[in-house]
PyMOL commands that place a pseudoatom at each C-alpha (Angstrom):
pseudoatom trace, name=CA, resn=MET, resi=1, chain=A, elem=C, hetatm=0, pos=[-20.040, -24.390, -0.730]
pseudoatom trace, name=CA, resn=HIS, resi=2, chain=A, elem=C, hetatm=0, pos=[-19.658, -23.393, -4.339]
pseudoatom trace, name=CA, resn=ILE, resi=3, chain=A, elem=C, hetatm=0, pos=[-20.633, -19.796, -3.504]
pseudoatom trace, name=CA, resn=ALA, resi=4, chain=A, elem=C, hetatm=0, pos=[-18.155, -19.685, -0.596]
pseudoatom trace, name=CA, resn=THR, resi=5, chain=A, elem=C, hetatm=0, pos=[-15.356, -20.827, -2.881]
pseudoatom trace, name=CA, resn=LEU, resi=6, chain=A, elem=C, hetatm=0, pos=[-16.271, -18.121, -5.384]
pseudoatom trace, name=CA, resn=VAL, resi=7, chain=A, elem=C, hetatm=0, pos=[-16.254, -15.464, -2.638]
pseudoatom trace, name=CA, resn=ARG, resi=8, chain=A, elem=C, hetatm=0, pos=[-12.803, -16.577, -1.438]
pseudoatom trace, name=CA, resn=SER, resi=9, chain=A, elem=C, hetatm=0, pos=[-11.440, -16.492, -4.976]
pseudoatom trace, name=CA, resn=THR, resi=10, chain=A, elem=C, hetatm=0, pos=[-12.870, -13.030, -5.565]
pseudoatom trace, name=CA, resn=LEU, resi=11, chain=A, elem=C, hetatm=0, pos=[-11.376, -11.733, -2.311]
pseudoatom trace, name=CA, resn=ALA, resi=12, chain=A, elem=C, hetatm=0, pos=[-7.968, -13.115, -3.225]
pseudoatom trace, name=CA, resn=LEU, resi=13, chain=A, elem=C, hetatm=0, pos=[-8.073, -11.429, -6.627]
pseudoatom trace, name=CA, resn=VAL, resi=14, chain=A, elem=C, hetatm=0, pos=[-9.133, -8.093, -5.150]
pseudoatom trace, name=CA, resn=ALA, resi=15, chain=A, elem=C, hetatm=0, pos=[-6.423, -8.313, -2.506]
pseudoatom trace, name=CA, resn=ALA, resi=16, chain=A, elem=C, hetatm=0, pos=[-3.791, -9.163, -5.080]
pseudoatom trace, name=CA, resn=ALA, resi=17, chain=A, elem=C, hetatm=0, pos=[-4.851, -6.222, -7.175]
pseudoatom trace, name=CA, resn=ALA, resi=18, chain=A, elem=C, hetatm=0, pos=[-4.751, -3.836, -4.239]
pseudoatom trace, name=CA, resn=LEU, resi=19, chain=A, elem=C, hetatm=0, pos=[-1.358, -4.936, -3.004]
pseudoatom trace, name=CA, resn=ALA, resi=20, chain=A, elem=C, hetatm=0, pos=[0.135, -4.828, -6.479]
pseudoatom trace, name=CA, resn=VAL, resi=21, chain=A, elem=C, hetatm=0, pos=[0.719, -1.143, -5.859]
pseudoatom trace, name=CA, resn=MET, resi=22, chain=A, elem=C, hetatm=0, pos=[3.751, -1.932, -3.767]
pseudoatom trace, name=CA, resn=ALA, resi=23, chain=A, elem=C, hetatm=0, pos=[5.729, -4.105, -6.150]
pseudoatom trace, name=CA, resn=GLY, resi=24, chain=A, elem=C, hetatm=0, pos=[4.886, -3.047, -9.659]
pseudoatom trace, name=CA, resn=CYS, resi=25, chain=A, elem=C, hetatm=0, pos=[3.879, 0.575, -9.787]
pseudoatom trace, name=CA, resn=THR, resi=26, chain=A, elem=C, hetatm=0, pos=[4.797, 2.764, -12.699]
pseudoatom trace, name=CA, resn=SER, resi=27, chain=A, elem=C, hetatm=0, pos=[5.305, 5.466, -10.049]
pseudoatom trace, name=CA, resn=PRO, resi=28, chain=A, elem=C, hetatm=0, pos=[6.389, 4.958, -6.438]
pseudoatom trace, name=CA, resn=ALA, resi=29, chain=A, elem=C, hetatm=0, pos=[3.694, 4.115, -3.924]
pseudoatom trace, name=CA, resn=LYS, resi=30, chain=A, elem=C, hetatm=0, pos=[2.952, 6.816, -1.374]
pseudoatom trace, name=CA, resn=ILE, resi=31, chain=A, elem=C, hetatm=0, pos=[3.378, 5.952, 2.302]
pseudoatom trace, name=CA, resn=PHE, resi=32, chain=A, elem=C, hetatm=0, pos=[1.648, 7.834, 5.100]
pseudoatom trace, name=CA, resn=ILE, resi=33, chain=A, elem=C, hetatm=0, pos=[2.335, 7.454, 8.812]
pseudoatom trace, name=CA, resn=ASN, resi=34, chain=A, elem=C, hetatm=0, pos=[0.144, 8.425, 11.752]
pseudoatom trace, name=CA, resn=GLU, resi=35, chain=A, elem=C, hetatm=0, pos=[1.255, 8.045, 15.379]
pseudoatom trace, name=CA, resn=ASN, resi=36, chain=A, elem=C, hetatm=0, pos=[-0.700, 8.546, 18.577]
pseudoatom trace, name=CA, resn=PRO, resi=37, chain=A, elem=C, hetatm=0, pos=[1.418, 10.882, 20.752]
pseudoatom trace, name=CA, resn=ALA, resi=38, chain=A, elem=C, hetatm=0, pos=[-0.202, 9.476, 23.892]
pseudoatom trace, name=CA, resn=ALA, resi=39, chain=A, elem=C, hetatm=0, pos=[0.887, 5.899, 23.136]
pseudoatom trace, name=CA, resn=ASP, resi=40, chain=A, elem=C, hetatm=0, pos=[3.952, 4.549, 24.925]
pseudoatom trace, name=CA, resn=ILE, resi=41, chain=A, elem=C, hetatm=0, pos=[5.238, 2.687, 21.871]
pseudoatom trace, name=CA, resn=ALA, resi=42, chain=A, elem=C, hetatm=0, pos=[8.831, 2.672, 23.127]
pseudoatom trace, name=CA, resn=SER, resi=43, chain=A, elem=C, hetatm=0, pos=[7.802, 0.380, 26.001]
pseudoatom trace, name=CA, resn=TYR, resi=44, chain=A, elem=C, hetatm=0, pos=[6.218, -2.334, 23.837]
pseudoatom trace, name=CA, resn=LYS, resi=45, chain=A, elem=C, hetatm=0, pos=[8.013, -5.668, 23.769]
pseudoatom trace, name=CA, resn=THR, resi=46, chain=A, elem=C, hetatm=0, pos=[5.444, -8.109, 22.424]
pseudoatom trace, name=CA, resn=TYR, resi=47, chain=A, elem=C, hetatm=0, pos=[2.757, -8.308, 19.758]
pseudoatom trace, name=CA, resn=ASN, resi=48, chain=A, elem=C, hetatm=0, pos=[0.091, -10.540, 18.272]
pseudoatom trace, name=CA, resn=TYR, resi=49, chain=A, elem=C, hetatm=0, pos=[-2.695, -10.274, 15.691]
pseudoatom trace, name=CA, resn=GLN, resi=50, chain=A, elem=C, hetatm=0, pos=[-6.333, -9.284, 15.771]
pseudoatom trace, name=CA, resn=SER, resi=51, chain=A, elem=C, hetatm=0, pos=[-8.433, -12.429, 16.101]
pseudoatom trace, name=CA, resn=ARG, resi=52, chain=A, elem=C, hetatm=0, pos=[-10.278, -11.458, 12.944]
pseudoatom trace, name=CA, resn=LEU, resi=53, chain=A, elem=C, hetatm=0, pos=[-8.123, -9.363, 10.664]
pseudoatom trace, name=CA, resn=GLY, resi=54, chain=A, elem=C, hetatm=0, pos=[-9.537, -6.817, 8.282]
pseudoatom trace, name=CA, resn=THR, resi=55, chain=A, elem=C, hetatm=0, pos=[-8.277, -9.069, 5.485]
pseudoatom trace, name=CA, resn=ASP, resi=56, chain=A, elem=C, hetatm=0, pos=[-10.210, -12.108, 6.762]
pseudoatom trace, name=CA, resn=GLU, resi=57, chain=A, elem=C, hetatm=0, pos=[-13.683, -13.069, 5.595]
pseudoatom trace, name=CA, resn=ARG, resi=58, chain=A, elem=C, hetatm=0, pos=[-15.011, -14.422, 8.863]
pseudoatom trace, name=CA, resn=ASP, resi=59, chain=A, elem=C, hetatm=0, pos=[-14.054, -15.466, 12.407]
pseudoatom trace, name=CA, resn=GLY, resi=60, chain=A, elem=C, hetatm=0, pos=[-11.816, -18.511, 12.660]
pseudoatom trace, name=CA, resn=TYR, resi=61, chain=A, elem=C, hetatm=0, pos=[-10.654, -18.325, 9.060]
pseudoatom trace, name=CA, resn=ARG, resi=62, chain=A, elem=C, hetatm=0, pos=[-7.345, -16.900, 7.846]
pseudoatom trace, name=CA, resn=SER, resi=63, chain=A, elem=C, hetatm=0, pos=[-7.190, -15.947, 4.190]
pseudoatom trace, name=CA, resn=ILE, resi=64, chain=A, elem=C, hetatm=0, pos=[-4.097, -16.587, 2.097]
pseudoatom trace, name=CA, resn=LEU, resi=65, chain=A, elem=C, hetatm=0, pos=[-3.534, -12.839, 2.003]
pseudoatom trace, name=CA, resn=SER, resi=66, chain=A, elem=C, hetatm=0, pos=[-3.683, -12.638, 5.811]
pseudoatom trace, name=CA, resn=ASN, resi=67, chain=A, elem=C, hetatm=0, pos=[-1.153, -15.448, 6.168]
pseudoatom trace, name=CA, resn=TYR, resi=68, chain=A, elem=C, hetatm=0, pos=[1.258, -13.653, 3.820]
pseudoatom trace, name=CA, resn=LEU, resi=69, chain=A, elem=C, hetatm=0, pos=[0.790, -10.384, 5.732]
pseudoatom trace, name=CA, resn=ILE, resi=70, chain=A, elem=C, hetatm=0, pos=[1.394, -12.126, 9.058]
pseudoatom trace, name=CA, resn=ALA, resi=71, chain=A, elem=C, hetatm=0, pos=[4.568, -13.830, 7.830]
pseudoatom trace, name=CA, resn=ALA, resi=72, chain=A, elem=C, hetatm=0, pos=[5.959, -10.561, 6.464]
pseudoatom trace, name=CA, resn=THR, resi=73, chain=A, elem=C, hetatm=0, pos=[5.061, -8.658, 9.640]
pseudoatom trace, name=CA, resn=ASP, resi=74, chain=A, elem=C, hetatm=0, pos=[6.588, -11.348, 11.863]
pseudoatom trace, name=CA, resn=LYS, resi=75, chain=A, elem=C, hetatm=0, pos=[9.844, -10.928, 9.989]
pseudoatom trace, name=CA, resn=ALA, resi=76, chain=A, elem=C, hetatm=0, pos=[9.782, -7.130, 10.176]
pseudoatom trace, name=CA, resn=LEU, resi=77, chain=A, elem=C, hetatm=0, pos=[8.930, -6.948, 13.889]
pseudoatom trace, name=CA, resn=GLN, resi=78, chain=A, elem=C, hetatm=0, pos=[11.124, -9.803, 15.098]
pseudoatom trace, name=CA, resn=THR, resi=79, chain=A, elem=C, hetatm=0, pos=[14.177, -8.296, 13.420]
pseudoatom trace, name=CA, resn=ARG, resi=80, chain=A, elem=C, hetatm=0, pos=[13.492, -5.301, 15.697]
pseudoatom trace, name=CA, resn=GLY, resi=81, chain=A, elem=C, hetatm=0, pos=[13.430, -7.463, 18.807]
pseudoatom trace, name=CA, resn=TYR, resi=82, chain=A, elem=C, hetatm=0, pos=[9.671, -7.857, 19.276]
pseudoatom trace, name=CA, resn=ALA, resi=83, chain=A, elem=C, hetatm=0, pos=[8.334, -11.249, 20.367]
pseudoatom trace, name=CA, resn=ARG, resi=84, chain=A, elem=C, hetatm=0, pos=[4.997, -12.723, 19.416]
pseudoatom trace, name=CA, resn=SER, resi=85, chain=A, elem=C, hetatm=0, pos=[3.027, -13.443, 22.589]
pseudoatom trace, name=CA, resn=ASP, resi=86, chain=A, elem=C, hetatm=0, pos=[-0.370, -14.616, 23.823]
pseudoatom trace, name=CA, resn=ASP, resi=87, chain=A, elem=C, hetatm=0, pos=[-0.349, -11.607, 26.155]
pseudoatom trace, name=CA, resn=PRO, resi=88, chain=A, elem=C, hetatm=0, pos=[0.877, -8.885, 23.774]
pseudoatom trace, name=CA, resn=ASP, resi=89, chain=A, elem=C, hetatm=0, pos=[1.584, -5.212, 24.298]
pseudoatom trace, name=CA, resn=MET, resi=90, chain=A, elem=C, hetatm=0, pos=[0.321, -4.402, 20.814]
pseudoatom trace, name=CA, resn=ILE, resi=91, chain=A, elem=C, hetatm=0, pos=[-2.214, -5.936, 18.449]
pseudoatom trace, name=CA, resn=VAL, resi=92, chain=A, elem=C, hetatm=0, pos=[-1.616, -5.878, 14.679]
pseudoatom trace, name=CA, resn=ASN, resi=93, chain=A, elem=C, hetatm=0, pos=[-4.427, -5.523, 12.164]
pseudoatom trace, name=CA, resn=PHE, resi=94, chain=A, elem=C, hetatm=0, pos=[-4.531, -5.108, 8.373]
pseudoatom trace, name=CA, resn=PHE, resi=95, chain=A, elem=C, hetatm=0, pos=[-6.926, -3.696, 5.827]
pseudoatom trace, name=CA, resn=VAL, resi=96, chain=A, elem=C, hetatm=0, pos=[-6.804, -3.691, 2.025]
pseudoatom trace, name=CA, resn=ALA, resi=97, chain=A, elem=C, hetatm=0, pos=[-9.032, -1.734, -0.357]
pseudoatom trace, name=CA, resn=THR, resi=98, chain=A, elem=C, hetatm=0, pos=[-9.219, -0.867, -4.043]
pseudoatom trace, name=CA, resn=GLU, resi=99, chain=A, elem=C, hetatm=0, pos=[-10.836, 2.095, -5.751]
pseudoatom trace, name=CA, resn=GLU, resi=100, chain=A, elem=C, hetatm=0, pos=[-11.381, 2.880, -9.406]
pseudoatom trace, name=CA, resn=LYS, resi=101, chain=A, elem=C, hetatm=0, pos=[-9.939, 6.249, -10.454]
pseudoatom trace, name=CA, resn=VAL, resi=102, chain=A, elem=C, hetatm=0, pos=[-10.232, 8.417, -13.559]
pseudoatom trace, name=CA, resn=ARG, resi=103, chain=A, elem=C, hetatm=0, pos=[-7.456, 10.769, -14.667]
pseudoatom trace, name=CA, resn=THR, resi=104, chain=A, elem=C, hetatm=0, pos=[-7.885, 13.454, -17.345]
pseudoatom trace, name=CA, resn=THR, resi=105, chain=A, elem=C, hetatm=0, pos=[-4.824, 14.958, -19.036]
pseudoatom trace, name=CA, resn=SER, resi=106, chain=A, elem=C, hetatm=0, pos=[-4.435, 17.507, -21.827]
pseudoatom trace, name=CA, resn=THR, resi=107, chain=A, elem=C, hetatm=0, pos=[-1.346, 17.529, -24.016]
pseudoatom trace, name=CA, resn=PRO, resi=108, chain=A, elem=C, hetatm=0, pos=[-0.400, 19.859, -26.913]
pseudoatom trace, name=CA, resn=SER, resi=109, chain=A, elem=C, hetatm=0, pos=[-0.705, 18.362, -30.358]
pseudoatom trace, name=CA, resn=ALA, resi=110, chain=A, elem=C, hetatm=0, pos=[0.503, 19.719, -33.727]
pseudoatom trace, name=CA, resn=PRO, resi=111, chain=A, elem=C, hetatm=0, pos=[-0.172, 23.378, -34.655]
pseudoatom trace, name=CA, resn=MET, resi=112, chain=A, elem=C, hetatm=0, pos=[-3.437, 24.074, -36.421]
pseudoatom trace, name=CA, resn=PRO, resi=113, chain=A, elem=C, hetatm=0, pos=[-3.206, 23.894, -40.241]
pseudoatom trace, name=CA, resn=MET, resi=114, chain=A, elem=C, hetatm=0, pos=[-3.021, 27.229, -42.082]
pseudoatom trace, name=CA, resn=GLY, resi=115, chain=A, elem=C, hetatm=0, pos=[-6.437, 26.712, -43.626]
pseudoatom trace, name=CA, resn=TYR, resi=116, chain=A, elem=C, hetatm=0, pos=[-7.943, 26.899, -40.193]
pseudoatom trace, name=CA, resn=TYR, resi=117, chain=A, elem=C, hetatm=0, pos=[-7.229, 30.636, -40.059]
pseudoatom trace, name=CA, resn=GLY, resi=118, chain=A, elem=C, hetatm=0, pos=[-9.287, 31.400, -43.169]
pseudoatom trace, name=CA, resn=TYR, resi=119, chain=A, elem=C, hetatm=0, pos=[-11.979, 32.984, -41.033]
pseudoatom trace, name=CA, resn=ARG, resi=120, chain=A, elem=C, hetatm=0, pos=[-9.657, 35.980, -40.573]
pseudoatom trace, name=CA, resn=GLY, resi=121, chain=A, elem=C, hetatm=0, pos=[-10.109, 36.861, -44.199]
pseudoatom trace, name=CA, resn=GLY, resi=122, chain=A, elem=C, hetatm=0, pos=[-6.458, 37.848, -44.681]
pseudoatom trace, name=CA, resn=TYR, resi=123, chain=A, elem=C, hetatm=0, pos=[-6.826, 40.951, -42.525]
pseudoatom trace, name=CA, resn=TYR, resi=124, chain=A, elem=C, hetatm=0, pos=[-4.350, 39.703, -39.978]
pseudoatom trace, name=CA, resn=GLY, resi=125, chain=A, elem=C, hetatm=0, pos=[-2.109, 36.709, -39.644]
pseudoatom trace, name=CA, resn=ALA, resi=126, chain=A, elem=C, hetatm=0, pos=[-1.427, 34.298, -36.804]
pseudoatom trace, name=CA, resn=TYR, resi=127, chain=A, elem=C, hetatm=0, pos=[1.253, 35.312, -34.341]
pseudoatom trace, name=CA, resn=GLY, resi=128, chain=A, elem=C, hetatm=0, pos=[3.255, 32.131, -34.220]
pseudoatom trace, name=CA, resn=GLY, resi=129, chain=A, elem=C, hetatm=0, pos=[0.139, 30.000, -34.370]
pseudoatom trace, name=CA, resn=TYR, resi=130, chain=A, elem=C, hetatm=0, pos=[-0.939, 27.806, -31.504]
pseudoatom trace, name=CA, resn=ASN, resi=131, chain=A, elem=C, hetatm=0, pos=[-1.341, 24.185, -30.697]
pseudoatom trace, name=CA, resn=THR, resi=132, chain=A, elem=C, hetatm=0, pos=[-4.505, 22.270, -30.252]
pseudoatom trace, name=CA, resn=TYR, resi=133, chain=A, elem=C, hetatm=0, pos=[-4.835, 20.120, -27.135]
pseudoatom trace, name=CA, resn=GLU, resi=134, chain=A, elem=C, hetatm=0, pos=[-5.605, 16.456, -27.011]
pseudoatom trace, name=CA, resn=THR, resi=135, chain=A, elem=C, hetatm=0, pos=[-7.561, 15.324, -23.966]
pseudoatom trace, name=CA, resn=ARG, resi=136, chain=A, elem=C, hetatm=0, pos=[-7.142, 11.785, -22.697]
pseudoatom trace, name=CA, resn=VAL, resi=137, chain=A, elem=C, hetatm=0, pos=[-9.182, 10.052, -20.041]
pseudoatom trace, name=CA, resn=THR, resi=138, chain=A, elem=C, hetatm=0, pos=[-7.440, 7.149, -18.299]
pseudoatom trace, name=CA, resn=GLN, resi=139, chain=A, elem=C, hetatm=0, pos=[-9.113, 4.764, -15.894]
pseudoatom trace, name=CA, resn=TYR, resi=140, chain=A, elem=C, hetatm=0, pos=[-6.947, 2.920, -13.362]
pseudoatom trace, name=CA, resn=THR, resi=141, chain=A, elem=C, hetatm=0, pos=[-7.213, 1.116, -10.042]
pseudoatom trace, name=CA, resn=GLU, resi=142, chain=A, elem=C, hetatm=0, pos=[-5.703, 2.503, -6.863]
pseudoatom trace, name=CA, resn=GLY, resi=143, chain=A, elem=C, hetatm=0, pos=[-4.829, 0.145, -4.019]
pseudoatom trace, name=CA, resn=THR, resi=144, chain=A, elem=C, hetatm=0, pos=[-4.450, 0.905, -0.305]
pseudoatom trace, name=CA, resn=LEU, resi=145, chain=A, elem=C, hetatm=0, pos=[-2.907, -1.183, 2.464]
pseudoatom trace, name=CA, resn=ASN, resi=146, chain=A, elem=C, hetatm=0, pos=[-3.275, -0.231, 6.155]
pseudoatom trace, name=CA, resn=ILE, resi=147, chain=A, elem=C, hetatm=0, pos=[-1.132, -1.717, 8.911]
pseudoatom trace, name=CA, resn=ASP, resi=148, chain=A, elem=C, hetatm=0, pos=[-2.487, -0.838, 12.368]
pseudoatom trace, name=CA, resn=LEU, resi=149, chain=A, elem=C, hetatm=0, pos=[-0.599, -1.284, 15.628]
pseudoatom trace, name=CA, resn=VAL, resi=150, chain=A, elem=C, hetatm=0, pos=[-3.026, -1.102, 18.550]
pseudoatom trace, name=CA, resn=ASP, resi=151, chain=A, elem=C, hetatm=0, pos=[-2.247, -0.657, 22.253]
pseudoatom trace, name=CA, resn=ALA, resi=152, chain=A, elem=C, hetatm=0, pos=[-3.562, -3.932, 23.669]
pseudoatom trace, name=CA, resn=ASP, resi=153, chain=A, elem=C, hetatm=0, pos=[-4.381, -2.513, 27.129]
pseudoatom trace, name=CA, resn=LYS, resi=154, chain=A, elem=C, hetatm=0, pos=[-5.971, 0.779, 26.111]
pseudoatom trace, name=CA, resn=LYS, resi=155, chain=A, elem=C, hetatm=0, pos=[-7.601, -0.600, 22.934]
pseudoatom trace, name=CA, resn=GLU, resi=156, chain=A, elem=C, hetatm=0, pos=[-6.410, 2.518, 21.110]
pseudoatom trace, name=CA, resn=LEU, resi=157, chain=A, elem=C, hetatm=0, pos=[-4.595, 2.869, 17.815]
pseudoatom trace, name=CA, resn=ALA, resi=158, chain=A, elem=C, hetatm=0, pos=[-0.942, 3.573, 18.603]
pseudoatom trace, name=CA, resn=TRP, resi=159, chain=A, elem=C, hetatm=0, pos=[0.545, 3.691, 15.096]
pseudoatom trace, name=CA, resn=GLU, resi=160, chain=A, elem=C, hetatm=0, pos=[-0.627, 3.191, 11.553]
pseudoatom trace, name=CA, resn=GLY, resi=161, chain=A, elem=C, hetatm=0, pos=[1.137, 2.963, 8.228]
pseudoatom trace, name=CA, resn=VAL, resi=162, chain=A, elem=C, hetatm=0, pos=[-0.728, 3.367, 4.953]
pseudoatom trace, name=CA, resn=THR, resi=163, chain=A, elem=C, hetatm=0, pos=[0.578, 2.829, 1.451]
pseudoatom trace, name=CA, resn=VAL, resi=164, chain=A, elem=C, hetatm=0, pos=[-1.333, 3.941, -1.634]
pseudoatom trace, name=CA, resn=GLY, resi=165, chain=A, elem=C, hetatm=0, pos=[-0.427, 3.555, -5.265]
pseudoatom trace, name=CA, resn=LYS, resi=166, chain=A, elem=C, hetatm=0, pos=[-1.467, 2.776, -8.801]
pseudoatom trace, name=CA, resn=ILE, resi=167, chain=A, elem=C, hetatm=0, pos=[-1.929, -0.893, -9.640]
pseudoatom trace, name=CA, resn=THR, resi=168, chain=A, elem=C, hetatm=0, pos=[-0.191, -2.549, -12.560]
pseudoatom trace, name=CA, resn=ASP, resi=169, chain=A, elem=C, hetatm=0, pos=[-0.927, -5.947, -14.079]
pseudoatom trace, name=CA, resn=GLU, resi=170, chain=A, elem=C, hetatm=0, pos=[2.574, -7.429, -13.918]
pseudoatom trace, name=CA, resn=VAL, resi=171, chain=A, elem=C, hetatm=0, pos=[2.616, -8.465, -10.284]
pseudoatom trace, name=CA, resn=ARG, resi=172, chain=A, elem=C, hetatm=0, pos=[-0.902, -9.708, -9.621]
pseudoatom trace, name=CA, resn=GLU, resi=173, chain=A, elem=C, hetatm=0, pos=[0.202, -13.290, -10.033]
pseudoatom trace, name=CA, resn=ASN, resi=174, chain=A, elem=C, hetatm=0, pos=[2.905, -13.005, -7.358]
pseudoatom trace, name=CA, resn=LEU, resi=175, chain=A, elem=C, hetatm=0, pos=[0.960, -12.046, -4.262]
pseudoatom trace, name=CA, resn=GLU, resi=176, chain=A, elem=C, hetatm=0, pos=[3.525, -13.238, -1.716]
pseudoatom trace, name=CA, resn=LEU, resi=177, chain=A, elem=C, hetatm=0, pos=[6.325, -11.104, -3.168]
pseudoatom trace, name=CA, resn=VAL, resi=178, chain=A, elem=C, hetatm=0, pos=[3.982, -8.119, -3.370]
pseudoatom trace, name=CA, resn=VAL, resi=179, chain=A, elem=C, hetatm=0, pos=[2.987, -8.498, 0.288]
pseudoatom trace, name=CA, resn=ASN, resi=180, chain=A, elem=C, hetatm=0, pos=[6.589, -8.871, 1.444]
pseudoatom trace, name=CA, resn=THR, resi=181, chain=A, elem=C, hetatm=0, pos=[7.568, -5.692, -0.364]
pseudoatom trace, name=CA, resn=ALA, resi=182, chain=A, elem=C, hetatm=0, pos=[4.554, -3.740, 0.877]
pseudoatom trace, name=CA, resn=VAL, resi=183, chain=A, elem=C, hetatm=0, pos=[4.971, -4.683, 4.534]
pseudoatom trace, name=CA, resn=ALA, resi=184, chain=A, elem=C, hetatm=0, pos=[8.718, -4.065, 4.491]
pseudoatom trace, name=CA, resn=ASP, resi=185, chain=A, elem=C, hetatm=0, pos=[8.235, -0.610, 2.948]
pseudoatom trace, name=CA, resn=VAL, resi=186, chain=A, elem=C, hetatm=0, pos=[5.562, 0.426, 5.434]
pseudoatom trace, name=CA, resn=LEU, resi=187, chain=A, elem=C, hetatm=0, pos=[7.243, -0.930, 8.569]
pseudoatom trace, name=CA, resn=ALA, resi=188, chain=A, elem=C, hetatm=0, pos=[10.530, 0.653, 7.515]
pseudoatom trace, name=CA, resn=LYS, resi=189, chain=A, elem=C, hetatm=0, pos=[8.769, 3.836, 8.704]
pseudoatom trace, name=CA, resn=PHE, resi=190, chain=A, elem=C, hetatm=0, pos=[8.150, 2.329, 12.160]
pseudoatom trace, name=CA, resn=ASN, resi=191, chain=A, elem=C, hetatm=0, pos=[11.044, 3.942, 14.003]
pseudoatom trace, name=CA, resn=TYR, resi=192, chain=A, elem=C, hetatm=0, pos=[11.052, 1.736, 17.096]
pseudoatom trace, name=CA, resn=THR, resi=193, chain=A, elem=C, hetatm=0, pos=[12.733, -1.377, 18.447]
pseudoatom trace, name=CA, resn=ALA, resi=194, chain=A, elem=C, hetatm=0, pos=[11.865, -3.461, 21.508]
pseudoatom trace, name=CA, resn=PRO, resi=195, chain=A, elem=C, hetatm=0, pos=[13.432, -2.181, 24.770]
pseudoatom trace, name=CA, resn=GLY, resi=196, chain=A, elem=C, hetatm=0, pos=[16.916, -3.598, 25.259]
pseudoatom trace, name=CA, resn=PHE, resi=197, chain=A, elem=C, hetatm=0, pos=[17.140, -4.876, 21.700]
pseudoatom trace, name=CA, resn=VAL, resi=198, chain=A, elem=C, hetatm=0, pos=[20.648, -4.820, 20.242]
pseudoatom trace, name=CA, resn=PRO, resi=199, chain=A, elem=C, hetatm=0, pos=[20.883, -5.381, 16.474]
pseudoatom trace, name=CA, resn=SER, resi=200, chain=A, elem=C, hetatm=0, pos=[23.057, -8.303, 15.436]
pseudoatom trace, name=CA, resn=THR, resi=201, chain=A, elem=C, hetatm=0, pos=[26.559, -7.391, 14.312]
pseudoatom trace, name=CA, resn=ALA, resi=202, chain=A, elem=C, hetatm=0, pos=[27.374, -10.876, 13.047]
pseudoatom trace, name=CA, resn=GLY, resi=203, chain=A, elem=C, hetatm=0, pos=[29.710, -10.775, 10.135]
pseudoatom trace, name=CA, resn=GLU, resi=204, chain=A, elem=C, hetatm=0, pos=[30.838, -7.196, 10.680]
pseudoatom trace, name=CA, resn=ASN, resi=205, chain=A, elem=C, hetatm=0, pos=[34.267, -8.274, 11.949]
pseudoatom trace, name=CA, resn=ASP, resi=206, chain=A, elem=C, hetatm=0, pos=[34.724, -11.320, 9.767]
pseudoatom trace, name=CA, resn=GLY, resi=207, chain=A, elem=C, hetatm=0, pos=[37.788, -11.563, 7.629]
for i in range(1, 207): cmd.bond("trace and resi %d" % i, "trace and resi %d" % (i + 1))
show_as sticks, trace
zoom trace
C-alpha cells in the first residue's frame, strides 16, 4: 500500500510537470493538429472517455490528473453542443509525457585583450579585433499532452491535438489551472460543433 501511494504521488508530480508547459512557459507552447480525412467528424454528436485513459495507472482507477482533464474536456465539448453518452460517436483519450532536453547556445563576449595578439610579433595588427564566444549548456524539461478523439465505431483515430512546450516551475503547484488552460488551447483548434448546434446569443441584445 505504501508503494502504491508513492507511485501515485510520483505520477501526479510528473503529470504536473508535463502540463506546466501550457500555463507557465517562458515561450508559447507549440500546438500540432492531425486529422483523419476519412473520419466523418462533422456527423458526431456524442462522446465519452476511454475506459482506461493514458493518464490512468490501472483499470478502474481515475487519477487526479485524469479527472481534471475530463472536466476541462467536458466543458470544451459541451459548449460546442456535444453530449456525453454511454453510446458515443467518439471516444476521448489523453496521454502526458516528459522528456529531458539539453540546449547549447553560443553568445559573443567581450573582444580579446590586446595582449592576446602578441603572437603576431608586431608585423600586422588586428582588423577590428573579434569577439570570443561563450558557450552555455542548459538542461530543461519538455512536456507533451495528447488529446485523441477516436471514432467509436471504426476504432480509428479521427483527430488528435498535441501541445509541446518548455516547463517552468511556477505553475506546478496549480495543476487544475494548468490542465484547464492546456485543454482549452488544444481544443480551440478542433474546428467542429455538433450537428444542429446553435451557439447561445444570450446577452447580445441586452440593454
